[in-house]
C-alpha positions as CSV (number, residue, x, y, z in Angstrom):
1,X,26.6,43.2,51.0
2,X,22.9,43.8,50.4
3,X,21.5,42.6,47.1
4,X,18.7,44.7,45.7
5,X,15.7,42.8,44.8
6,X,14.6,43.5,41.2
7,X,10.9,44.0,41.6
8,X,8.2,44.9,39.1
9,X,6.4,47.2,41.5
10,X,7.1,50.8,42.6
11,X,8.0,51.6,46.2
12,X,4.8,53.7,46.5
13,X,2.7,50.6,45.7
14,X,-0.8,50.1,46.8
15,X,-1.2,49.1,50.5
16,X,-3.8,46.4,49.5
17,X,-5.3,45.1,46.4
18,X,-8.3,47.0,44.9
19,X,-11.1,44.5,44.3
20,X,-13.3,44.8,41.4
21,X,-17.0,44.1,40.9
22,X,-18.2,40.7,42.0
23,X,-19.3,39.9,38.6
24,X,-18.2,40.8,35.0
25,X,-16.1,39.7,32.1
26,X,-12.9,40.0,34.1
27,X,-14.2,38.7,37.4
28,X,-11.6,36.6,39.2
29,X,-8.7,38.0,37.2
30,X,-5.8,40.1,38.6
31,X,-4.2,43.0,36.9
32,X,-1.1,45.2,37.5
33,X,-1.2,48.8,36.4
34,X,1.6,51.0,35.0
35,X,2.4,53.9,37.2
36,X,1.0,56.4,34.7
37,X,-2.7,55.7,35.3
38,X,-4.5,57.5,38.1
39,X,-5.8,55.4,41.0
40,X,-8.2,57.2,43.3
41,X,-6.4,58.3,46.5
42,X,-2.9,57.5,45.1
43,X,-0.3,59.6,43.5
44,X,0.9,58.9,40.0
45,X,4.6,58.9,39.5
46,X,5.5,58.3,35.8
47,X,8.8,56.7,36.8
48,X,10.2,59.8,38.5
49,X,10.2,60.3,42.4
50,X,10.4,64.1,42.0
51,X,7.3,64.1,39.9
52,X,5.6,61.8,42.3
53,X,6.4,64.1,45.2
54,X,4.9,67.1,43.4
55,X,1.5,65.4,42.8
56,X,-1.6,65.3,44.8
57,X,-3.5,62.0,45.3
58,X,-5.8,61.4,42.4
59,X,-9.4,62.4,42.9
60,X,-10.7,59.6,40.8
61,X,-9.6,56.6,38.8
62,X,-8.4,56.8,35.2
63,X,-10.9,55.6,32.7
64,X,-8.9,52.4,32.1
65,X,-8.7,51.7,35.7
66,X,-12.4,52.2,36.3
67,X,-13.4,50.0,33.4
68,X,-11.2,47.2,34.7
69,X,-12.7,47.4,38.2
70,X,-16.2,47.6,36.8
71,X,-15.5,44.5,34.8
72,X,-14.5,42.6,37.9
73,X,-10.7,42.7,37.8
74,X,-8.7,43.0,41.0
75,X,-5.8,45.5,40.8
76,X,-2.8,44.1,42.7
77,X,-0.2,46.9,42.3
78,X,1.4,49.7,40.4
79,X,4.3,48.8,38.2
80,X,7.7,50.5,37.5
81,X,8.1,52.2,34.1
82,X,10.9,54.0,32.3
83,X,11.1,57.7,33.4
84,X,8.4,59.6,31.6
85,X,8.1,56.6,29.3
86,X,11.0,57.9,27.2
87,X,12.8,54.6,26.7
88,X,12.4,51.1,25.3
89,X,15.0,49.5,27.5
90,X,13.1,49.1,30.8
91,X,15.8,50.7,32.9
92,X,14.7,53.1,35.7
93,X,17.7,54.9,37.4
94,X,15.5,55.6,40.5
95,X,13.6,52.4,41.1
96,X,15.8,49.8,39.4
97,X,15.3,47.5,36.4
98,X,12.4,45.0,36.7
99,X,13.5,41.5,36.3
100,X,12.9,39.7,32.9
101,X,11.5,36.4,34.4
102,X,12.3,34.5,31.1
103,X,15.8,35.9,30.7
104,X,16.9,37.2,34.1
105,X,20.3,38.5,32.9
106,X,18.7,40.5,30.2
107,X,16.6,43.7,29.9
108,X,12.8,43.4,30.2
109,X,12.2,46.1,27.6
110,X,10.3,49.4,28.3
111,X,8.6,51.6,29.1
112,X,6.1,49.1,30.4
113,X,8.9,47.1,31.9
114,X,7.2,46.6,35.3
115,X,3.9,45.5,33.8
116,X,5.8,43.0,31.6
117,X,7.7,41.7,34.5
118,X,4.7,41.2,36.6
119,X,2.8,39.3,33.9
120,X,5.7,37.1,32.8
121,X,6.3,36.1,36.4
122,X,2.7,35.2,36.9
123,X,2.2,37.9,39.6
124,X,-1.0,38.8,37.8
125,X,-3.2,37.4,35.0
126,X,-2.6,40.4,32.8
127,X,-1.0,43.8,33.0
128,X,-1.8,47.3,31.7
129,X,0.8,49.5,30.0
130,X,0.9,52.0,27.3
131,X,2.7,52.3,23.9
132,X,4.0,55.4,22.2
133,X,7.1,54.2,20.4
134,X,7.1,50.5,21.4
135,X,6.5,50.5,25.1
136,X,4.1,47.4,24.9
137,X,5.6,45.7,21.9
138,X,9.2,45.6,23.0
139,X,8.7,44.2,26.5
140,X,6.2,41.7,24.9
141,X,9.0,40.4,22.6
142,X,11.7,40.4,25.3
143,X,9.6,38.8,28.0
144,X,7.7,36.3,25.8
145,X,4.2,37.7,26.2
146,X,1.1,38.5,24.1
147,X,0.9,42.2,23.8
148,X,-1.2,44.8,21.9
149,X,-0.8,48.4,20.9
150,X,-4.3,49.5,20.2
151,X,-5.6,51.7,17.4
152,X,-4.9,55.3,18.3
153,X,-7.9,56.7,20.1
154,X,-9.8,53.5,20.7
155,X,-9.0,53.3,24.5
156,X,-9.9,56.3,26.6
157,X,-6.7,57.8,28.2
158,X,-8.5,60.2,30.5
159,X,-6.6,60.2,33.9
160,X,-3.4,58.8,32.3
161,X,-0.1,60.7,32.1
162,X,0.8,61.6,28.5
163,X,4.0,61.5,26.6
164,X,3.2,62.3,22.9
165,X,-0.5,62.7,22.2
166,X,0.0,62.0,18.4
167,X,1.1,58.4,19.2
168,X,0.0,57.6,22.8
169,X,-2.2,54.5,23.2
170,X,-3.1,52.1,26.0
171,X,-2.2,48.4,25.7
172,X,-1.9,45.2,27.7
173,X,0.2,42.1,28.1
174,X,-0.7,38.5,29.1
175,X,0.8,35.1,29.2
176,X,-2.1,33.4,27.6
177,X,-4.3,34.2,24.5
178,X,-7.6,33.6,26.3
179,X,-7.0,36.3,29.0
180,X,-5.4,38.5,26.4
181,X,-8.5,38.4,24.2
182,X,-10.9,38.9,27.2
183,X,-9.5,42.4,28.0
184,X,-10.4,43.7,24.5
185,X,-14.2,44.2,24.9
186,X,-13.7,45.9,28.3
187,X,-11.3,48.6,27.1
188,X,-11.9,49.1,23.5
189,X,-14.6,51.7,22.5
190,X,-16.5,52.3,19.3
191,X,-15.1,52.4,15.8
192,X,-14.6,48.8,15.4
193,X,-14.1,47.7,11.8
194,X,-14.8,44.0,11.2
195,X,-13.3,42.3,8.1
196,X,-12.2,38.8,7.1
197,X,-8.5,38.5,6.9
198,X,-7.8,37.9,3.2
199,X,-4.4,39.4,2.6
200,X,-1.0,39.1,4.3
201,X,2.0,41.3,3.5
202,X,5.5,40.6,4.7
203,X,7.3,43.9,5.3
204,X,10.7,43.2,3.7
205,X,12.3,46.4,4.9
206,X,11.3,45.7,8.5
207,X,12.7,42.2,8.3
208,X,15.9,43.5,6.9
209,X,16.5,45.3,10.2
210,X,16.5,42.1,12.2
211,X,19.4,39.9,13.1
212,X,19.7,36.9,10.8
213,X,18.7,34.4,13.5
214,X,15.6,36.4,14.2
215,X,14.6,36.4,10.6
216,X,15.2,32.6,10.3
217,X,13.0,31.9,13.4
218,X,10.1,34.1,12.3
219,X,10.1,32.8,8.7
220,X,9.9,29.3,10.1
221,X,7.0,30.3,12.3
222,X,5.2,31.9,9.3
223,X,5.7,28.7,7.4
224,X,4.3,26.6,10.2
225,X,1.3,29.0,10.4
226,X,0.7,28.9,6.6
227,X,-2.6,26.9,6.8
228,X,-4.0,29.6,9.1
229,X,-3.0,32.6,7.1
230,X,-3.5,34.0,3.6
231,X,-0.7,33.3,1.1
232,X,1.9,36.1,1.8
233,X,3.1,38.7,-0.6
234,X,6.2,40.9,0.0
235,X,6.5,44.6,0.1
236,X,8.7,47.4,1.3
237,X,6.5,49.6,3.4
238,X,8.7,52.8,3.4
239,X,9.2,54.3,-0.1
240,X,12.6,55.8,0.8
241,X,13.8,54.1,3.9
242,X,12.6,53.5,7.4
243,X,15.0,56.0,8.9
244,X,13.1,58.8,7.3
245,X,10.0,57.8,9.2
246,X,11.9,57.0,12.4
247,X,13.4,60.5,12.4
248,X,10.0,62.2,11.8
249,X,8.6,60.1,14.7
250,X,11.5,61.0,16.9
251,X,11.1,64.8,16.3
252,X,7.4,64.8,16.8
253,X,7.6,62.7,20.0
254,X,10.4,65.0,21.3
255,X,8.5,68.1,20.7
256,X,5.3,66.8,22.3
257,X,7.0,65.4,25.4
258,X,8.9,68.6,25.9
259,X,5.6,70.6,25.8
260,X,4.4,68.5,28.7
261,X,7.4,68.0,31.0
262,X,10.0,70.6,29.7
263,X,9.3,73.0,32.6
264,X,9.8,70.3,35.2
265,X,13.3,70.7,36.4
266,X,14.9,67.6,38.0
267,X,17.6,64.9,37.4
268,X,16.9,62.4,34.7
269,X,18.6,59.0,34.5
270,X,21.1,58.1,31.8
271,X,19.7,58.0,28.3
272,X,16.5,59.7,29.2
273,X,18.5,62.9,30.1
274,X,20.0,62.9,26.6
275,X,16.6,62.5,25.0
276,X,15.2,65.4,27.0
277,X,18.2,67.5,26.1
278,X,17.4,66.8,22.4
279,X,13.7,67.5,22.9
280,X,14.6,71.0,24.2
281,X,16.2,71.8,20.8
282,X,13.3,70.7,18.6
283,X,11.7,73.8,17.0
284,X,8.1,74.3,15.9
285,X,9.3,74.4,12.3
286,X,11.2,71.2,12.7
287,X,8.1,69.5,14.2
288,X,5.9,71.0,11.4
289,X,8.2,69.5,8.7
290,X,8.1,66.1,10.5
291,X,4.3,66.2,10.6
292,X,4.2,66.5,6.9
293,X,6.3,63.3,6.7
294,X,4.0,61.7,9.3
295,X,0.9,62.5,7.2
296,X,2.4,61.0,4.1
297,X,3.5,57.9,6.0
298,X,0.1,57.6,7.6
299,X,-1.6,57.8,4.2
300,X,0.6,55.3,2.6
301,X,0.5,52.7,5.4
302,X,-3.3,52.9,5.7
303,X,-3.7,52.7,2.0
304,X,-1.9,49.4,2.2
305,X,-3.4,48.1,5.5
306,X,-6.9,48.2,4.3
307,X,-9.6,46.2,6.2
308,X,-8.8,42.5,5.7
309,X,-5.1,43.1,5.2
310,X,-2.4,42.2,7.8
311,X,1.2,43.5,7.7
312,X,3.7,41.1,9.3
313,X,7.1,42.0,10.7
314,X,9.5,41.2,13.6
315,X,8.5,42.9,16.9
316,X,12.1,43.6,17.7
317,X,15.3,43.2,15.7
318,X,17.0,41.1,18.3
319,X,16.7,39.4,21.6
320,X,17.0,41.5,24.8
321,X,20.3,43.0,25.6
322,X,22.1,42.0,28.8
323,X,21.1,44.1,31.8
324,X,24.7,45.3,32.4
325,X,25.2,46.3,28.8
326,X,26.6,49.8,28.5
327,X,24.2,52.7,27.7
328,X,25.5,52.8,24.0
329,X,24.0,49.4,23.5
330,X,20.6,50.6,24.8
331,X,20.8,53.6,22.4
332,X,21.7,51.4,19.4
333,X,18.8,49.1,20.3
334,X,16.5,52.1,20.5
335,X,17.4,53.2,16.9
336,X,16.9,49.8,15.4
337,X,13.7,49.2,17.3
338,X,12.2,52.5,16.3
339,X,12.7,51.7,12.6
340,X,10.1,49.0,13.2
341,X,7.8,50.4,15.8
342,X,7.3,53.8,14.0
343,X,5.2,52.0,11.3
344,X,2.2,51.5,13.6
345,X,3.0,54.6,15.5
346,X,2.9,57.0,12.6
347,X,-0.2,55.3,11.1
348,X,-2.0,54.8,14.4
349,X,-2.8,51.2,13.6
350,X,-3.2,48.3,16.0
351,X,-0.3,45.8,16.4
352,X,-0.1,42.6,18.3
353,X,3.1,40.8,19.3
354,X,3.1,37.0,19.7
355,X,5.5,35.0,21.8
356,X,6.8,32.9,18.9
357,X,9.9,31.2,20.4
358,X,13.3,31.7,21.8
359,X,16.9,32.2,20.5
360,X,19.6,31.0,22.9
361,X,16.8,30.7,25.5
362,X,15.7,34.3,25.1
363,X,12.2,35.2,23.9
364,X,11.4,36.8,20.5
365,X,8.1,38.1,19.2
366,X,6.3,38.1,15.8
367,X,4.1,41.1,15.0
368,X,1.0,41.6,13.0
369,X,-0.2,45.1,12.2
370,X,-4.0,45.4,11.4
371,X,-6.2,48.0,10.0
372,X,-7.7,51.0,11.8
373,X,-10.4,49.7,14.2
374,X,-9.2,46.1,13.5
375,X,-8.1,45.5,17.1
376,X,-10.7,42.7,17.7
377,X,-9.6,41.0,14.5
378,X,-5.9,40.9,15.6
379,X,-6.9,39.8,19.1
380,X,-8.9,36.9,17.5
381,X,-5.8,36.2,15.4
382,X,-3.7,35.8,18.5
383,X,-6.1,33.2,19.8
384,X,-6.1,31.4,16.4
385,X,-2.3,31.3,16.1
386,X,-1.7,30.5,19.8
387,X,-1.0,26.8,19.2
388,X,2.1,27.9,17.4
389,X,3.2,30.2,20.2
390,X,4.5,29.9,23.7
391,X,7.7,30.5,25.7
392,X,8.8,27.9,28.3
393,X,9.4,29.5,31.7
């Protein structure tokens, strides 16, 4: 019997590392790249071998890749992702499920699953992913990593495959806060909004989605951090309920991904095939109605998350499911996760996930949502709070 090795890297990986500049803020650091960013001379697969086969080698590097090389980082490889980034589980029917180094019998989370696996296993110093509906935040929580979803539009996505332009952002993951923070000035562009953190709001409706043991752990962590944070207040972020926002997000995302990949005929893996089938049914009128909800949600969230204000919530409602859990478990997880992740998604705000601890030996993350352009502030916060964080390998 042959046992398949669960790897973080795609079969069409680089033949050799790509060395960055001799000097720069990231000199001496290694990075793994999600297989959605163009690397000159290589084909970009987006998690699907049929798409990969139809592509020509990239003529030039994606903007993110070029900035990393110019800053001195060495690219060690291209990582597996969920098919067309349409999942938060981390399962790829074609390439396999990357291992979660900190909970090997459990899912790594997706769609940036390979990047999270590479970072958590110390194969690289940090890893690049993307986040539309939680694709950085979920694997950060499941694999015990620092992770950031950046403010929408603050990182140049030229040369990257898209999923849903209304929500797509770049992000990165790292084991340690120092490296995590160093990547920020390299990739973030313009529109920074500096402010002293003076207000902390606990999102009660987001915490209500989490398993009791998750809520207990995160509340204990916030209590331990109290000297470093403003005195918290409590609020429900969604005026009706989070499912209204989640559904609007789901409809817009489906409409936008279908506009990109709907004409590409091939076999999808389990779960992803069902979501593409749904995407095919979403009408322009349904998407327009969802956008009205999005605009209202964006206005409300941004009116609360003013400069100097942080929103705090669980990154995920639970620890990672078992790798061999049935697809229904993955779909249930997706629904619960999206109630939380749609908050930053609809508003376009930055969110960090911190590796706050473990439950039954499995990592769990605590998240802070900042204000528009407050990416640097939340990265600084990750460093400040790092003494309360960490996951034993």
